[in-house]
Every structure is written in structure tokens, then in C-alpha cells.
C-alpha positions as CSV (number, residue, x, y, z in Angstrom):
1,M,65.3,151.1,-182.8
2,E,64.0,149.4,-185.9
3,N,64.7,146.3,-187.9
4,G,64.6,148.0,-191.3
5,G,60.8,147.8,-191.5
6,L,60.7,144.1,-192.2
7,L,57.5,142.3,-191.2
8,D,57.8,139.4,-188.8
9,A,56.5,136.1,-190.1
10,R,55.4,134.8,-186.7
11,K,51.8,134.7,-185.6
12,P,50.4,137.5,-183.4
13,E,50.0,135.2,-180.4
14,E,53.7,134.2,-180.7
15,L,54.7,137.9,-180.8
16,E,52.7,138.5,-177.6
17,A,54.4,135.6,-175.8
18,D,57.6,136.0,-173.8
19,Q,60.5,134.6,-175.8
20,S,63.4,134.4,-173.3
21,A,62.9,133.1,-169.8
22,W,66.5,133.7,-168.5
23,K,66.4,137.4,-169.5
24,I,63.1,137.8,-167.6
25,V,64.8,136.1,-164.6
26,V,67.7,138.5,-164.8
27,L,65.4,141.5,-164.8
28,A,63.4,140.1,-161.9
29,I,66.5,139.4,-159.8
30,I,67.9,143.0,-160.4
31,G,64.5,144.4,-159.6
32,L,64.2,142.4,-156.4
33,A,67.7,143.5,-155.3
34,F,67.0,147.2,-155.8
35,S,63.6,147.0,-154.0
36,F,65.2,145.0,-151.1
37,F,68.1,147.5,-150.7
38,C,65.7,150.4,-151.0
39,G,63.8,149.0,-148.0
40,Y,67.0,148.2,-146.1
41,F,68.4,151.7,-146.4
42,L,65.1,153.2,-145.6
43,R,65.0,151.3,-142.3
44,S,68.6,152.2,-141.6
45,F,67.8,155.9,-142.1
46,I,64.7,155.8,-139.8
47,L,66.6,154.0,-137.0
48,Q,70.0,155.7,-137.3
49,G,69.1,159.1,-138.9
50,Q,72.2,159.3,-141.1
51,L,71.6,161.2,-144.3
52,N,73.9,158.8,-146.3
53,F,71.4,156.1,-145.8
54,L,68.6,158.3,-147.2
55,L,70.8,158.9,-150.2
56,F,71.4,155.2,-150.7
57,C,67.6,154.6,-150.3
58,F,66.9,157.1,-153.0
59,L,69.5,155.6,-155.4
60,A,68.1,152.1,-154.8
61,G,64.6,153.5,-155.4
62,V,65.7,155.0,-158.7
63,G,67.2,151.7,-159.7
64,F,64.0,149.9,-158.9
65,L,61.9,152.4,-161.0
66,I,64.3,151.9,-163.9
67,I,63.9,148.2,-163.8
68,F,60.1,148.6,-163.3
69,L,59.9,150.7,-166.5
70,L,62.0,148.1,-168.4
71,E,59.7,145.4,-167.2
72,V,56.8,147.3,-168.8
73,F,58.5,147.1,-172.1
74,F,60.2,143.7,-172.0
75,I,57.7,141.3,-170.2
76,K,54.5,140.7,-172.1
77,T,52.7,138.1,-169.9
78,F,50.6,140.2,-167.6
79,W,50.3,137.7,-164.8
80,L,54.0,137.1,-164.9
81,V,55.0,140.8,-164.6
82,N,52.4,141.2,-161.9
83,L,54.0,138.3,-160.0
84,I,57.4,139.8,-160.3
85,V,56.1,143.2,-159.1
86,F,54.4,141.4,-156.2
87,C,57.7,139.7,-155.2
88,E,59.5,143.1,-155.5
89,T,56.9,144.7,-153.2
90,L,57.5,141.9,-150.7
91,A,61.2,142.3,-150.9
92,F,60.8,146.0,-150.1
93,L,58.5,145.4,-147.2
94,S,60.3,142.3,-145.8
95,L,62.6,144.2,-143.5
96,F,59.6,145.8,-141.8
97,Y,58.0,142.5,-140.6
98,D,58.1,143.8,-137.0
99,R,55.9,146.7,-137.9
100,I,53.0,144.8,-139.5
101,S,49.6,146.2,-138.6
102,Q,46.3,146.6,-140.4
103,P,47.2,150.1,-141.8
104,F,50.5,148.6,-142.9
105,L,48.9,145.7,-144.8
106,L,46.3,148.0,-146.4
107,G,49.0,150.4,-147.5
108,A,51.1,147.5,-148.9
109,L,48.1,146.2,-150.8
110,A,47.3,149.7,-152.2
111,G,50.9,150.2,-153.2
112,F,51.1,146.9,-155.0
113,L,47.8,147.6,-156.8
114,I,49.1,151.0,-158.0
115,L,52.2,149.4,-159.3
116,V,50.0,146.9,-161.2
117,W,48.1,149.9,-162.5
118,G,51.3,151.4,-163.7
119,I,52.2,148.2,-165.6
120,Y,48.8,148.1,-167.2
121,S,48.9,151.7,-168.2
122,G,52.3,151.2,-169.9
123,R,51.1,148.1,-171.7
124,V,48.0,149.9,-172.9
125,E,50.2,152.7,-174.3
126,I,52.4,150.2,-176.2
127,N,49.4,148.2,-177.6
128,D,47.8,151.4,-178.8
129,M,50.8,152.7,-180.7
130,L,51.9,151.7,-184.2
131,K,55.5,152.7,-183.3
132,I,56.9,152.2,-179.8
133,K,57.5,155.6,-178.2
134,F,59.6,155.3,-175.0
135,W,58.7,158.6,-173.5
136,R,55.0,158.2,-173.9
137,V,55.0,154.8,-172.3
138,S,57.2,156.2,-169.5
139,S,54.8,159.0,-168.8
140,G,52.0,156.5,-168.4
141,A,53.8,154.1,-166.1
142,L,56.3,156.0,-164.0
143,P,54.0,158.5,-162.2
144,K,52.0,155.6,-160.8
145,A,55.1,153.7,-159.7
146,I,56.4,156.8,-157.9
147,T,53.0,157.2,-156.2
148,A,53.1,153.6,-155.1
149,L,56.6,154.1,-153.6
150,A,55.6,157.3,-151.9
151,L,52.6,155.5,-150.3
152,L,54.7,152.6,-149.1
153,I,57.4,154.8,-147.7
154,S,54.9,157.1,-145.8
155,I,53.1,154.1,-144.3
156,I,56.3,152.4,-143.3
157,S,57.7,155.6,-141.7
158,V,54.6,156.1,-139.6
159,G,54.9,152.5,-138.4
160,F,58.0,153.6,-136.4
161,F,56.2,156.4,-134.6
162,S,54.9,155.7,-131.1
163,F,53.7,157.9,-128.3
164,E,54.9,155.5,-125.6
165,E,58.2,157.2,-125.0
166,N,58.1,160.7,-123.4
167,G,54.6,161.2,-124.9
168,F,56.3,161.7,-128.3
169,F,56.4,159.6,-131.4
170,I,60.2,159.6,-131.9
171,S,63.1,159.1,-129.4
172,E,65.5,161.9,-128.7
173,P,68.6,160.2,-130.1
174,T,66.8,159.5,-133.4
175,F,65.4,163.0,-133.5
176,E,68.9,164.5,-133.0
177,K,70.5,162.2,-135.6
178,I,67.9,163.3,-138.2
179,I,68.0,167.1,-137.7
180,S,71.7,167.5,-136.8
181,P,73.1,167.1,-140.4
182,F,70.7,169.9,-141.6
183,A,72.5,172.4,-139.3
184,G,75.6,172.3,-141.4
185,L,73.8,173.0,-144.7
186,G,75.2,176.0,-146.6
187,I,71.8,177.7,-146.9
188,I,71.4,177.6,-143.1
189,Q,75.0,178.7,-142.4
190,S,74.6,181.6,-144.8
191,F,71.7,183.0,-142.8
192,L,73.0,181.9,-139.3
193,P,76.8,181.6,-139.3
194,G,78.0,179.4,-136.5
195,F,74.7,177.6,-136.1
196,D,75.4,174.3,-134.3
197,L,72.8,172.2,-132.6
198,S,75.4,170.4,-130.5
199,L,76.1,173.7,-128.6
200,S,74.1,174.7,-125.5
201,V,71.3,177.1,-126.1
202,D,73.2,179.8,-124.3
203,A,76.4,179.2,-126.3
204,L,74.6,179.0,-129.6
205,I,72.8,182.3,-129.1
206,K,76.1,183.9,-128.0
207,N,77.8,182.5,-131.1
208,I,75.2,183.8,-133.5
209,T,75.0,187.2,-131.7
210,T,78.8,187.6,-131.8
211,N,78.9,186.8,-135.5
212,Q,76.1,189.4,-136.2
213,I,77.9,192.0,-134.2
214,E,81.2,191.3,-136.0
215,G,79.4,191.5,-139.3
216,N,77.9,194.9,-138.5
217,S,80.3,197.8,-139.2
218,Q,78.6,200.1,-136.7
219,L,78.5,197.6,-133.8
220,K,82.0,196.2,-134.7
221,I,83.7,199.4,-133.4
222,L,82.1,199.1,-129.9
223,A,84.4,198.6,-127.0
224,S,84.9,195.0,-125.8
225,S,83.0,195.7,-122.6
226,A,80.1,197.2,-124.5
227,K,80.0,194.2,-126.9
228,K,80.0,191.8,-124.0
229,E,77.1,193.6,-122.3
230,L,75.2,193.7,-125.6
231,I,75.7,190.0,-126.2
232,N,74.6,189.1,-122.7
233,Q,71.5,191.3,-122.9
234,T,70.6,189.8,-126.3
235,V,70.9,186.3,-125.0
236,K,68.6,187.0,-122.1
237,D,66.0,188.7,-124.3
238,F,66.1,185.9,-126.8
239,E,65.8,183.2,-124.2
240,S,62.9,185.0,-122.7
241,K,61.1,185.4,-126.0
242,I,61.5,181.7,-126.7
243,S,60.0,180.7,-123.4
244,D,57.1,183.2,-123.8
245,Y,56.4,182.0,-127.4
246,T,56.6,178.2,-126.7
247,G,55.2,178.3,-123.2
248,V,58.1,176.1,-122.0
249,S,60.6,177.0,-119.4
250,L,63.9,176.9,-121.3
251,N,67.1,175.6,-119.7
252,P,69.9,177.5,-121.5
253,Q,72.6,175.0,-120.4
254,I,71.2,172.0,-122.4
255,K,72.1,171.3,-126.0
256,T,70.0,173.1,-128.6
257,S,68.8,169.9,-130.2
258,Q,67.7,168.6,-126.7
259,A,65.9,171.9,-126.1
260,I,64.0,171.7,-129.4
261,Y,63.0,168.1,-128.6
262,E,61.8,169.1,-125.1
263,I,59.7,171.9,-126.5
264,M,58.1,169.6,-129.1
265,V,57.4,166.9,-126.5
266,T,55.8,169.4,-124.2
267,K,53.6,170.9,-126.9
268,V,52.5,167.5,-128.2
269,S,51.8,166.2,-124.6
270,Q,49.4,169.2,-124.1
271,L,47.3,168.2,-127.1
272,P,44.0,166.4,-126.6
273,A,44.1,162.6,-127.1
274,N,41.9,162.7,-130.2
275,V,44.2,165.2,-131.8
276,K,47.3,163.1,-131.0
277,S,45.8,160.1,-132.8
278,F,45.8,162.1,-136.0
279,I,49.4,163.1,-135.8
280,P,50.8,159.9,-137.4
281,I,48.3,160.3,-140.2
282,G,49.4,163.9,-140.7
283,V,53.0,162.8,-140.8
284,A,52.2,160.1,-143.4
285,I,50.4,162.7,-145.5
286,I,53.4,165.1,-145.3
287,I,55.9,162.4,-146.3
288,F,53.6,161.3,-149.1
289,L,53.1,164.8,-150.5
290,S,56.8,165.7,-150.1
291,I,57.7,162.7,-152.3
292,I,54.9,163.4,-154.8
293,S,56.0,167.1,-155.1
294,L,59.4,165.7,-156.4
295,S,57.7,163.4,-158.9
296,W,58.7,165.4,-162.0
297,P,62.5,165.5,-161.3
298,I,62.4,161.9,-160.1
299,R,60.8,161.0,-163.5
300,M,63.6,162.7,-165.3
301,I,66.2,161.1,-163.2
302,V,64.7,157.6,-163.8
303,S,63.6,158.1,-167.5
304,I,67.0,159.2,-168.9
305,P,69.1,156.2,-167.7
306,A,66.2,153.9,-168.4
307,Y,66.1,155.1,-172.0
308,L,69.8,154.7,-172.4
309,I,69.6,151.1,-171.0
310,F,66.6,150.5,-173.3
311,E,68.7,151.6,-176.3
312,I,71.7,149.6,-175.2
313,C,69.6,146.4,-174.9
314,L,68.4,146.9,-178.5
315,A,72.0,147.6,-179.7
316,L,73.5,144.6,-178.0
317,G,70.7,142.2,-179.1
318,F,69.3,141.7,-175.6
319,S,66.0,142.8,-177.1
320,T,64.7,143.7,-180.5
321,I,61.8,145.7,-182.1
322,I,60.0,144.0,-185.0
323,T,57.1,145.2,-187.2
324,E,54.0,143.2,-187.0
325,G,52.0,143.1,-190.2
326,K,48.6,144.3,-188.8
327,S,49.2,145.9,-185.4
328,G,52.5,147.7,-185.7
329,E,55.8,147.5,-183.8
330,V,56.3,144.8,-181.1
331,I,59.3,144.6,-178.8
332,I,60.6,141.1,-177.7
333,L,63.5,139.7,-175.8
334,K,65.6,137.8,-178.3
């Protein structure tokens, strides 16, 4: 990381100026691409509900955060890096032009300002150190960038919620696409073997009950007629308990995912109007807190490849660290 401890002969104001315009342009283009695709895959996931789009959104978001962190190190002109971050924010939000509202604009502004705060925090850390310490700068800049992304994603997601259809804020096909992949997760299948939301309520309960009976050594030895009677009685009791608990008359012949959706629609429609108005806010808070709760692992996922790229840039001469006579180490794009 060092240049042998040699002092640079240039003036301090020269060291604080950006030295390579084309390298800054390269960083900006890569950052814009990652932010755009993060927004693209987020919109695709919200509209289509496929988990692979959520994965691609996450990977693009990680790529954006990596470039964001490198911009903190490599771009010295504060107004220039802020302009680049502003353009990256616009690239992320551009695909949601049809959802623009006052809360959307306020959230976008807040997200951008938090990103600027992250840039400023990182630059303050660099300026206060005699030797550049990557992890210390990362700990100052990345949490704020993650917070900004969490805020933008939560505001955008709520923009797709509406109570116009069936008195609920999400359509049934979208709801089914979002929850269906979770039914096949190993952790769910380990507790409820045969759980399948595409089955009818009646068939699903029979499927689960049969698996439980076959897995019980005492019940397994029952005669076929006794097993059948036990299954039918269990199905009736379970359906009755669901109806009593939810207050919704359950149709056992419809798909399980449809039944869950109808129960949610009915319960939400019974809420007072003033309570309904707070549901989108509650959803936004849940999404925001869910992302923030993953802040630490996200920081590790971002920081490690960012550090490797940082070192590779130094090794290949894309950038260099020099020692300034009075203030300490300075990093510049060669």
C-alpha cells in the first residue's frame, strides 16, 4: 500500500485535486450501471414476485456499495463525487417514474442526503488519519450508504401498494408469486413435509396429516379405514379452527394461497379507514428495519471484495498512495 515512505514534492492543493478524469468516468459509469440494475431488478421482483430477481437486486446493490466505497477513496473533489452519487440515485429511481409522489420525492431526497453524509464521513476519516486505514473508512461510510438504500427500497416498495383492488394493497397473483417460493424452503418442509400452497386447503391438510400419521409409529399401525377416518376428522377440526380463529368462512376447495389471500383481504377490509392509512407506513418500516437488521453481514459482503479491488487498483497502478510531508498519506488516481 505504500510507496516506500517517499515524500511527494507536489503542493498540498495539487494532492487534493483529482488527477485522472477518465478513471473517475469509469468509476461513475460502473456505479450508474449497478444502481440502475438494482432498481430494475427491484421493480421486476415487486411486479413478478420471482426470488431470482430479488437475488439479482441484492447483487447489484452490493456492486453499487462497492463502487460507492471506492469513490470515497478515489474521488477527492467533494462536489464532483456528490454529483456522481446524485446521478446514481437518479439511475436507481428512474424506473419508478410512474410512482412519483410527495413521499417518494421526500424519501429520494433523504436517501441522497444520507449517501452524501456517507461520502463526507469517509472523507473526514481519511483526512484525520496519518496512514490510510481501509476498514476504518469503510466503517464510517458504508453504514450510511446501506441506510440510504434501505430507505429508498422501502419507500419504493410502498409506492406499489394500493387499496383500490379488493380492498387490499397487493393483487392476488403478485401475492401468490411472492409467497409460493417460500413453501419449498427446507426449513418449512422439515416441519411440514408436503406443504404446498398450490394444493387446495382440503388436500393440503390431508397431505400434512397423512405424513404425520405415517411418521408416528403408534398411528402407523392403524388399519386403513381407521387412518382414513382419523384424517377426515382432523381435516374437519382443522378447517373449523381456522374459520373460528380468522372469523372467515373457509372454502376448503380453493388453493391454499388463495385462501390465505382471502383471509388477509377480509381482515384488512374490516379495519377502520384511519388504521388502513397507516398500513403502507407500517410496511415501509418493516422493510426498512429488515434491511437494517442485515447491515452487519451486508457490510462484510461489501467490504471484503471492495478491499480486494482497492488493493488490486494499487498493485496495477490504477491508483497510488503517497506520503505528504505535513499531513500524512494521500491516495490519488495515477
